[in-house]
C-alpha positions as semicolon CSV with decimal commas, in nm:
position;residue;x (nm);y (nm);z (nm)
1;M;0,000;0,000;0,000
2;Q;0,133;0,343;-0,096
3;T;0,087;0,625;0,154
4;I;0,202;0,986;0,152
5;N;0,501;0,877;0,362
6;T;0,614;0,603;0,127
7;I;0,576;0,827;-0,180
8;N;0,764;1,108;-0,008
9;Q;1,042;0,863;0,079
10;I;1,068;0,751;-0,285
11;L;1,078;1,108;-0,416
12;T;1,320;1,223;-0,145
13;E;1,561;0,948;-0,246
14;L;1,519;1,046;-0,612
15;L;1,545;1,423;-0,575
16;M;1,744;1,478;-0,258
17;S;1,997;1,197;-0,235
18;S;2,225;1,470;-0,097
19;P;2,118;1,786;0,091
20;V;1,974;2,069;-0,120
21;P;1,996;2,425;0,021
22;D;1,654;2,574;-0,041
23;F;1,438;2,862;0,077
24;G;1,123;2,652;0,027
25;Y;1,022;2,356;0,243
26;N;1,060;2,026;0,056
27;G;0,863;1,710;0,128
28;I;0,539;1,664;0,319
29;Q;0,368;1,999;0,375
30;V;0,022;1,872;0,465
31;E;-0,025;1,514;0,579
32;N;-0,322;1,288;0,505
33;S;-0,423;0,936;0,596
34;G;-0,492;0,613;0,414
35;E;-0,385;0,460;0,085
36;I;-0,304;0,691;-0,205
37;K;-0,551;0,612;-0,482
38;K;-0,487;0,897;-0,727
39;V;-0,217;1,164;-0,744
40;A;-0,253;1,513;-0,888
41;F;0,049;1,706;-1,015
42;A;0,065;2,085;-1,060
43;V;0,311;2,372;-1,071
44;D;0,145;2,573;-0,791
45;V;-0,064;2,493;-0,489
46;C;-0,357;2,736;-0,494
47;E;-0,730;2,719;-0,430
48;E;-0,805;2,642;-0,795
49;T;-0,551;2,358;-0,808
50;I;-0,681;2,209;-0,484
51;E;-1,044;2,231;-0,600
52;K;-0,961;2,055;-0,926
53;A;-0,769;1,784;-0,739
54;I;-1,069;1,725;-0,511
55;R;-1,311;1,709;-0,807
56;S;-1,085;1,453;-0,973
57;K;-1,090;1,243;-0,654
58;C;-0,716;1,277;-0,594
59;N;-0,601;1,229;-0,237
60;L;-0,243;1,349;-0,295
61;L;-0,122;1,668;-0,463
62;I;0,242;1,707;-0,569
63;V;0,360;2,056;-0,664
64;H;0,670;2,261;-0,740
65;H;0,559;2,572;-0,551
66;G;0,426;2,478;-0,210
67;L;0,279;2,663;0,087
68;F;0,589;2,737;0,296
69;W;0,882;2,961;0,199
70;G;1,113;2,996;0,496
71;K;0,905;3,226;0,713
72;D;0,612;3,185;0,948
73;L;0,271;3,271;0,807
74;P;-0,051;3,315;1,002
75;I;-0,312;3,061;0,896
76;T;-0,557;3,322;0,775
77;G;-0,716;3,430;0,446
78;G;-0,614;3,233;0,140
79;H;-0,346;3,044;0,335
80;Y;-0,616;2,920;0,575
81;R;-0,856;2,825;0,294
82;R;-0,593;2,620;0,113
83;I;-0,492;2,427;0,424
84;K;-0,854;2,384;0,533
85;A;-0,956;2,240;0,193
86;L;-0,665;1,997;0,194
87;I;-0,732;1,870;0,546
88;E;-1,112;1,851;0,519
89;N;-1,086;1,649;0,198
90;N;-0,796;1,431;0,315
91;V;-0,570;1,552;0,034
92;G;-0,201;1,534;0,120
93;L;0,048;1,786;-0,015
94;L;0,407;1,723;-0,126
95;A;0,626;2,002;-0,262
96;Y;0,973;1,996;-0,418
97;H;1,130;2,325;-0,520
98;L;1,503;2,353;-0,603
99;P;1,543;1,972;-0,603
100;L;1,294;1,967;-0,892
101;D;1,470;2,251;-1,073
102;G;1,817;2,105;-1,058
103;H;1,771;1,729;-1,090
104;P;1,975;1,602;-1,389
105;E;1,699;1,370;-1,512
106;V;1,349;1,484;-1,407
107;G;1,432;1,846;-1,324
108;N;1,276;2,141;-1,503
109;N;1,600;2,250;-1,666
110;A;1,718;1,905;-1,772
111;Q;1,374;1,830;-1,914
112;I;1,376;2,150;-2,122
113;L;1,717;2,059;-2,265
114;K;1,595;1,708;-2,339
115;K;1,297;1,858;-2,523
116;L;1,552;2,039;-2,739
117;S;1,746;1,711;-2,795
118;A;2,050;1,863;-2,626
119;S;2,332;1,654;-2,479
120;N;2,655;1,688;-2,278
121;F;2,486;1,868;-1,987
122;K;2,714;2,082;-1,772
123;P;2,590;2,223;-1,440
124;C;2,556;2,601;-1,416
125;G;2,369;2,848;-1,201
126;F;2,482;2,756;-0,850
127;H;2,283;2,829;-0,534
128;K;2,502;2,777;-0,227
129;G;2,702;2,514;-0,415
130;F;2,397;2,338;-0,560
131;A;2,366;2,340;-0,941
132;V;2,016;2,454;-1,030
133;G;2,061;2,487;-1,409
134;Y;2,250;2,333;-1,698
135;I;2,414;2,414;-2,029
136;G;2,358;2,161;-2,307
137;E;2,476;2,123;-2,665
138;L;2,235;2,097;-2,957
139;E;2,291;1,843;-3,234
140;K;2,339;2,123;-3,489
141;P;2,329;2,504;-3,499
142;T;1,966;2,611;-3,459
143;E;1,789;2,945;-3,495
144;I;1,647;3,100;-3,178
145;V;1,292;3,112;-3,314
146;D;1,302;2,740;-3,396
147;I;1,418;2,661;-3,043
148;A;1,130;2,865;-2,903
149;K;0,883;2,677;-3,125
150;K;1,000;2,343;-2,986
151;L;0,914;2,458;-2,633
152;E;0,550;2,522;-2,736
153;I;0,516;2,825;-2,511
154;P;0,202;3,036;-2,571
155;S;0,281;3,364;-2,744
156;D;0,154;3,577;-2,455
157;S;0,416;3,422;-2,223
158;L;0,705;3,424;-2,472
159;K;0,962;3,700;-2,517
160;I;1,282;3,670;-2,723
161;L;1,586;3,896;-2,704
162;P;1,783;3,802;-3,021
163;F;2,101;4,002;-2,960
164;G;2,355;3,725;-3,019
165;K;2,425;3,461;-3,281
166;K;2,135;3,383;-3,512
167;E;2,211;3,010;-3,483
168;V;2,332;2,857;-3,157
169;T;2,452;2,522;-3,027
170;K;2,519;2,591;-2,657
171;V;2,198;2,652;-2,462
172;G;2,176;2,736;-2,093
173;V;1,854;2,686;-1,898
174;L;1,744;2,799;-1,554
175;S;1,365;2,801;-1,524
176;G;1,134;3,030;-1,332
177;G;1,304;3,328;-1,171
178;G;1,653;3,236;-1,289
179;G;1,738;3,566;-1,457
180;H;1,990;3,671;-1,194
181;Y;2,210;3,379;-1,306
182;F;2,230;3,518;-1,662
183;Q;2,590;3,641;-1,634
184;E;2,708;3,309;-1,496
185;F;2,569;3,133;-1,802
186;V;2,720;3,385;-2,045
187;D;3,059;3,354;-1,877
188;A;3,029;2,973;-1,906
189;G;2,980;2,997;-2,283
190;A;2,604;2,976;-2,328
191;E;2,500;3,126;-2,662
192;L;2,136;3,127;-2,560
193;F;1,992;3,159;-2,209
194;I;1,640;3,030;-2,140
195;T;1,460;3,134;-1,824
196;G;1,111;3,219;-1,707
197;D;1,060;3,571;-1,572
198;A;1,129;3,860;-1,811
199;E;1,355;4,088;-1,606
200;H;1,382;4,446;-1,727
201;I;1,749;4,485;-1,641
202;L;1,852;4,190;-1,857
203;Y;1,753;4,370;-2,179
204;H;2,059;4,597;-2,174
205;S;2,288;4,329;-2,031
206;A;2,200;4,096;-2,319
207;K;2,223;4,368;-2,584
208;E;2,560;4,498;-2,465
209;Q;2,709;4,146;-2,458
210;N;2,555;4,025;-2,786
211;A;2,367;3,753;-2,601
212;N;2,036;3,576;-2,670
213;I;1,762;3,524;-2,413
214;I;1,430;3,343;-2,430
215;F;1,185;3,436;-2,154
216;G;0,925;3,160;-2,147
217;G;0,726;3,272;-1,844
218;H;0,763;3,137;-1,492
219;Y;0,476;2,892;-1,528
220;Y;0,557;2,745;-1,869
221;T;0,924;2,689;-1,786
222;E;0,826;2,495;-1,474
223;I;0,564;2,251;-1,596
224;W;0,840;2,013;-1,704
225;G;0,955;1,879;-1,369
226;V;0,613;1,797;-1,224
227;Q;0,513;1,628;-1,551
228;A;0,832;1,421;-1,540
229;L;0,753;1,324;-1,180
230;Q;0,402;1,231;-1,290
231;R;0,541;0,988;-1,550
232;F;0,788;0,850;-1,295
233;I;0,523;0,785;-1,027
234;A;0,273;0,638;-1,275
235;K;0,535;0,396;-1,404
236;E;0,703;0,303;-1,077
237;L;0,393;0,270;-0,859
238;S;0,116;0,198;-1,111
239;I;-0,099;0,468;-0,953
240;D;-0,358;0,674;-1,136
241;T;-0,230;1,028;-1,194
242;E;-0,348;1,358;-1,340
243;F;-0,173;1,681;-1,437
244;I;-0,369;1,989;-1,332
245;S;-0,306;2,287;-1,557
246;V;-0,358;2,627;-1,396
247;P;-0,150;2,865;-1,610
248;T;-0,087;3,215;-1,483
249;G;0,030;3,376;-1,805
250;L;0,341;3,490;-1,614
């Protein structure tokens, strides 16, 4: 019988075989009881995600962005309603933040590079010694717009700064809010940097250094890890799963 504890143990061994310095709490955030019958996967825990998980009769929700971020929060307002809905409906919550960004197989950044058929991954974008992102090599020089098309990011979330080579082979990826690692990737030889949030200050930095950036939106650059975990859990445990899409457009 699979419980929230056994699934957390499996994913902890997969994602955190060594300690990961994080500002989010990883692992069980809200406990439940009984056998896990169906697991929902989503980028964010929010009222809409929880409601959809309940309607789909899931009793475990696994997310990238959880409820707790290194500081105490009063259990009031939306925070209260989320926790209340989880507990009253016996839906457990697991969250994995940086471990799911930086994992070399199922992580957001590795999965994006795999989508681009890149190889020879080299770690880049270090947080307290932990590699969050990677640089990979494409099979052949590829135009920036063609790379963006492969990622299938909706146009309202996509922004391209094409200030470098028209065709690139070395692609660096750090999903979500990874823009502050831009210089580290450029210094490491990335000809294109892919991240989520479009940061104003990076426009001039990229232009002045003849560098390329693809901003894919925080949400759409971080669907990859939870979907990879979904495939892993479905295969390893033969449990019914569902991906819950709640895009933010950001």
